C-alpha positions in Angstrom: -5.8 -11.6 5.2 -3.0 -9.1 6.0 -0.9 -11.8 7.5 -1.0 -13.8 4.2 0.4 -10.9 2.1 4.0 -11.5 1.1 6.8 -9.1 1.7 7.2 -8.8 -2.1 3.6 -7.6 -2.4 4.1 -5.1 0.4 7.2 -3.7 -1.2 5.3 -3.3 -4.5 2.5 -1.5 -2.6 5.0 0.9 -1.0 6.7 1.5 -4.4 3.4 2.3 -6.0 2.3 4.7 -3.3 5.5 6.7 -3.8 4.9 7.2 -7.5 3.3 10.6 -8.3 0.1 10.3 -10.3 -0.9 6.8 -9.0 -4.0 7.0 -6.9 -4.6 4.7 -3.8 -7.7 3.3 -5.5 -5.6 2.1 -8.5 -3.1 0.2 -6.4 -5.3 -2.9 -5.7 -5.9 -3.2 -9.5 -2.2 -3.2 -10.3 -1.3 -5.5 -7.4 -4.0 -8.0 -8.3 -2.9 -8.1 -12.0 0.8 -8.5 -11.1 0.4 -11.1 -8.3 -2.9 -12.8 -9.3 -4.4 -11.9 -5.9 -7.7 -10.5 -4.7 -6.8 -7.5 -2.5 -9.3 -4.8 -2.1 -9.0 -1.1 -1.2 -9.6 -1.7 2.5 -6.7 -4.2 2.8 -4.4 -1.8 1.1 -5.4 1.0 3.4 -4.9 -1.3 6.5 -1.4 -2.2 5.3 -0.5 1.5 4.8 -2.0 2.6 8.1 -0.2 -0.2 10.0 3.1 0.8 8.4 2.4 4.5 9.2 1.8 3.7 12.8 4.8 1.4 13.0 7.3 3.9 11.8 5.5 7.3 12.5 6.4 8.9 9.2 5.0 12.3 10.1 8.3 14.0 9.4 8.7 12.4 6.0 5.2 13.1 4.8 5.5 10.3 2.2 2.4 8.2 3.2 0.3 10.7 5.1 -0.1 13.1 2.2 -1.9 10.3 0.2 -4.6 9.7 2.8 
């Protein structure tokens, strides 16, 4: 499922996670409405954790503060 997610969807997920006030639980709803997809919370969390592990963003604290 994660392999079938487009780069545009991933960019939108990362943009939404950086906006203060938007909860992680709200992101699948907004993504599904915008892209007519059927992503769930677990898929979003998998994308975010993969990206976190890929770049090790500990020093930036952008994604880790949302978990």
